[in-house]
Each structure stands twice: as structure tokens, then as C-alpha cells.
N, C-alpha and C positions, 0 to 999 in steps of 0.2 A: 421809074429810078424811084425809091422812097424817099424820105427827109432823114429816113437813121444811113443809107448808102450813101449817100449827099455830105451829111457832118462827116463820116469816117475817112469821106475819101480827103474833104481839108483838112483833117487833121492829120493824116499821111505827107500831107504838099504842105503843110507847115512843118513837119519832124525833117521833112525830105530841107527845108531852105535854112533853118536852123543849123543840122551836121554842115550842109557846104559852108555859110557862112564862119563856122567854127573853124573849118580847116584853109580856109580861104584865111582866115585872119593870122590862124597858126603859121603860115606859109608867110605872109606878109612877115613876122614877126623874125624869120629864122630867115629871110632873106635882108633884111635891114641889118642884123646884127654879124659882127666881124666873124669870120671864118675862124673856128675852133672856139670863140667864147667861151666863158663861163656860162652865159644864160641860156646861150644854144643846147652846148650840152647837158643842162639841167635840164629844159624844155624836153629834148630828147628821152632824157632818163626816165622822167616822170611821167611823159607818155606811153612811153613803153613798161612803165612797171616796174623798172628796177629799184631794188633796194636798197643799193649802193650806194644813192648819190648822200643820204645822209647819213652813215653808218658813223661816221666820225661824231656824230654829237650824241649816240645812246653810250658812247666811251668816255662822256668828258661827265669830269664829278661833278659839276651843278646841276646836270640835268638828270632827271630818273629816266625809269622806264617810260613813262607816260608821254617824256620830253618836254614837259610843260615846266613845271618849279623845281628850283635846288632841291637837293636829297644829298645833305653831305652824309650824312648816320649812313646811307646806304653803301657810301664810295668809303667810308671809314670801316665798315664792314668788311669789304671788300678788301681794302687795303693788309689788316690788320688777318684776317682770318686764320695766318702760318702762321701768326706770333701769341697770338690771342691764350692759346689754351696754357703755352708753357709762362707766359706771365699770370694768368690765372691761377695755375699749380704755385708757382712760386711764392705769390701772394697768402694762398692758402695757408703753407705748410709754414709762415714767417711765425707767428705767433707759437708753434713746437718749436722751432730753434732757436728761437727768442728763449722758451722756458727753459730746455734744455743748456742752454749756455746760461741762464741763470742758476742753474742747480749746482754746475761746475762751480761757479763764482763764488758762491752763498750754500757752500755746503755744510758748513758747521750750523748757521744759523736755520736752515730748512731744516735737518736733522733733529737738533734743541729743538723748532716747534713742534715739531709732529710729538715728539717724546713726551714735553711738556702740556700739548691737548690731551694728549691719549693714553700718555703715562703704560707706555706699551714698551720703554727700553732703548739703548740705544743703536743696540743690533737693529732691532726691525724700522728704529727711525732712517736707519742710514741705508737701511737693504730699499726705503721706500725710497728714497731719494736717487739713490743708482740705478731704480727699476724705470723712476720718469728720466733719468740723465740718458740712458742706452736705448731707452724705449724709443721716446722722442727722437734722438736724433738719427737714430736707426733708422725707422719709417719715414724721416723725410731724407735723407737718402736713396732710398728705396723707393718713394713714389717721383723724385723730379728724376731720377731715372728710367722709370716707369720699368723697375722691376721688381714684380710682386707687391702690386698694388693693394690687391683684393687683401693681402694678409698686413699687408701695413697700415692700411685703413681699419681694422678687426684691431690690431693693437691699438691705434688712437683714439679708438672707441672706448676700449680698457680704460686705457690711461685717462681720457675728459671722465669716466665718471669714478676710477680711482680719485682724482683729486674733486669730484665733489663730494664726495666724502670726507675724504681729509681734512679739505678747509672750511668744510661745512658750508658749500654752496650750495646746497638743497636747500636751505632755511633762506637764501635771500634772493630775492624775484629778481634782482635786475641780474645778478651775475648768471642766474640759471639760464635766465633768457637769451644770454650772452654763448654760453655754452653748448645752448640746444644749439643757436643758430649756426656756430662752429661745428656739432655734428650735422646740418645742415649742408654745408660744404662739400665734410667728407662723403656725403650721399650723391651729391651733384658728382663727385671725383669717382663713384662705383660707377654711375651713371656710366660714365665718362669710358672708364675702364670696359666693361661690358659694352659699350657700341667698337672700341678697338679689336675685343675679342673676335667678335661676331664678323667685321670686315676680313680676318683673313679668314672664315668658310665663304666670300663673297656669292660664289658659284651655288650655293646650297638655297634653297629657296625656304623662307619663313613664312608662320602665319601671320607676321606683322600685328597684330592684336595689340590696340587701345591699353587694356591693363597687363601688359608685356612687364616682367620686371624691370628691365630699363625705366620704363613712363612712368613706373610706379614710384623707382626714384625719386626721377627727376619732380615729381610733385612732391613728395617728403623732403625735396630739398630745397624744392623753393619754399612751401610752408613752414618751414623750419627758419630760412632764413629772414624772412620779414619780421622775425621774432625782437631782431637785435634793434628795427627802427623803433618798435613797443618800448624799449628803452632810450627813448631820445626825444618823446614826447614832454610836453611838458605844460602844465595848466595852467599860465600864466593871463591876465586877462587881457595885456597890451595886443593889439594889430599884428603885430610881426609874429608873434607867435604866436597866435590862432591862426595866419597864414600858413604858417611853416607846417602846422598838426595837421591841416587841411592837405596841401600838395604832398607831405608825408604818407598821411591815411591812404589817400587814392592812389599814390603810386606805390605803396603795399597788397595794396588791395587785386592791381593789373597785374603785380608779378605774380600773387599767390593765386588768382583764380585764371593765368595764364590769357590775358588781352595785351595784346604790344607788348608782348612782355620784352621782348630785345632793348625795344625804346625809354621803355620802364625802367630794365633794370641798369641798363647806362646812362640814365640820368639818377637814379639811388646810388652809383658810383661816385659821379660827378659832385654829390650832395655828401656824400661819404669823405670823399678827399676831402673838400674844405674845411667839414667837421674836424676830419682826422688832424691836418696841419693847422686848423687853429686853437681848438679846443685840448687836444691830446699832447701839446708841445712838450714832453717831456725835457728837448733836451735845453729849455730855459729855467730850471728850473734846479737846482744844485742836489748832486746824487745824493748827498748826507740827509736831505730832507724826506720825510714818507712819501709823503706826495711824488715824489719824482718816478717812485713804484709803482702807484697807483695808474698816473698817467702816462707811463711807459707798456704797463698791463692791456690801459682800456686801448694803447695805438696799437701795437700788435696786433689783438683780438678784432679790431674793427679791419685793420689789414686784410684780417683771414676771410673775413663776410665778404669784403670787397673781391678776391679771388675767388667765392662762389661767385657773386651777381656775374661777374668776367665770365664763368663756368656757363651760368646762364646765358651770358650772349653768344657763346660760342656756339651749345650744343642747341638752343632754341629749347622751348618751352616743354617739348613733348609731346607726345600720344594724350595724356591727359589734360586738357587744355582748351580755351576757348578760341585760340588760333589756330588750332587744330581744327576745332569742330567747323569751323569759316567756311575749312577747303569742301564739307559735305555740301554745307549750302549752300 
């Protein structure tokens, strides 16, 4: 018998001794533990590979899928997934609802402003106010009731373009960016509508290509939404302002390229909510002052952008994003 055979036999004997000692130790623990105790059941389940021994931990909100660190973010998404799209729609159309009601309450002021600015006559000015009033309120009702959503979004795009020309928003970069961000929210609403329409034909196979219209709409909506935050950047020399600009720019880039999209969008929602209820607090200004209307306009436009970001959280980034590319890597 050679040296190699002796070594192999020695290793086999060592493995047998180790296995016997393991079985005996488990037997001793089981024998010493009370009958029907948790430790006995847990050891028996773990030795047989029963996955139900710790299944209750997987559903705890403070334990993520890996079972290590707390992850309240994923728990929040699970809890709100049925309500988030409805809240997002309501926030998204809030600025159109407010503007339609304002057209009704300030009919004479709006028509006089259009007539004095464009010298178009009272008939055209009143027609402009009427189109804005009926168009915005009617489209909001259709969107919230989920009827003819595509047509309603198209009409709201037309109203945005009409107001950009009528109120000379094209020449004001800040207001232009905010209106484009509002258009980004409508693109995400169209993407959600296409998703719902496709789910009706769930049994029909589709190509699922990343350049599908829904994914392109989501990409365009994400890119336009971040324009809102470019209007919030300040170029002061203070440290706090510098940190806010750095964090805000990083979150904007993450949403635009679609990396950690839901978490970045949810963080921007929290940031905008803080800004909206502190800086745009129009209720703290008397209604007869012009600043009241400006703050009210900013408040509801910011709320609409929040609705668009909530749609990003609800729908995800889409196929044209780094989050989707990571699945292929």
C-alpha cells in the first residue's frame, strides 16, 4: 500500500469521526431540551431545510429581502402601491384645477389683461378665458375618472402651450422650465395610460423592446421633471446653499439617468414638500397682495411636479434607464 492510499484512508476516517460527533452533539441537545420546545423545533427545521422556520421575518417592515439591514423604503412602496397612483394623479392635475377655478373667479381681470396685452378685443379675450376654464376643469375630471386620459392630456398640452404664448412665458426661463416640468408629468401620465391599456391584452405577446413608446414617454417625463429643480438652485456663497445645490443636482441626475430612480424620486418629493410648505406658503400672505397669487401659482405647480415624481415612484424608471440595464449586467 502506497503513501497516497494511506493518506486517503486517514482522511476518510477523519470525515467519519467528524460526522459521528456532529450527529451525537445534535442528539444530546435534542435530548436535553424539553419536548416540543422552540429550540428543538428550530433545530429540526434547520436540519431538514424547512424554509418556513424564519418566513415570518421576511415580512417584517424593518427587514429587507436579504434579512440584514432595515429597509423602510421597500416597506413603504409595498404599503402604498395601491394608493400612490391615485395620489399622484390628484397632485398632478392640482395646478390645472386651481387655474381653472381662478379663471372663473377672476374672469374680468383675466380677459382685461389679455385684451390689454394683445389688443385682440374682448370677444377673443373672453374666449381665451372660457377655453382655459372649461378645458382645464373638464380634462381634470376625465383624468381623475380615468376616461379618455390620452385626449385629456393632449388638451392640457395645448392649454400649456397657449398660456406660454399668451402670458409671454417663453421669454422667462424660470417659468418656461416649470411649464416644461409640468409637461413631463403629463408624459408620465400618458405612459401610465399606455400601461393600463396594454394590460387589457395581457395574453397577447409583445416585443417588450426598450425603445417602446411607453419607455420613451417615461424617459422624456423624467428628463423634463428635473427641470423644476434647476429653478430651485441658488448661487450663494454660503455652505448650506452649496450643500443643497450639490445634493439636489445629484438627485436630479439620478432621476434623469434612471439610477436608484424610485429612491431618488421619493427623496425629491420630500424635499419639494418641505420647500412648498415653507417658501410657497401663500396662505400667510393677504389675498389682496400680488405676492399671494405668485406664491399660490408656485405652490400648485410644485404640487403637480410632486405628482409627476410620485408617478415615477409608482411606475418605475422604464426600459431606458440604468436600473433596467443593471438587470442585464
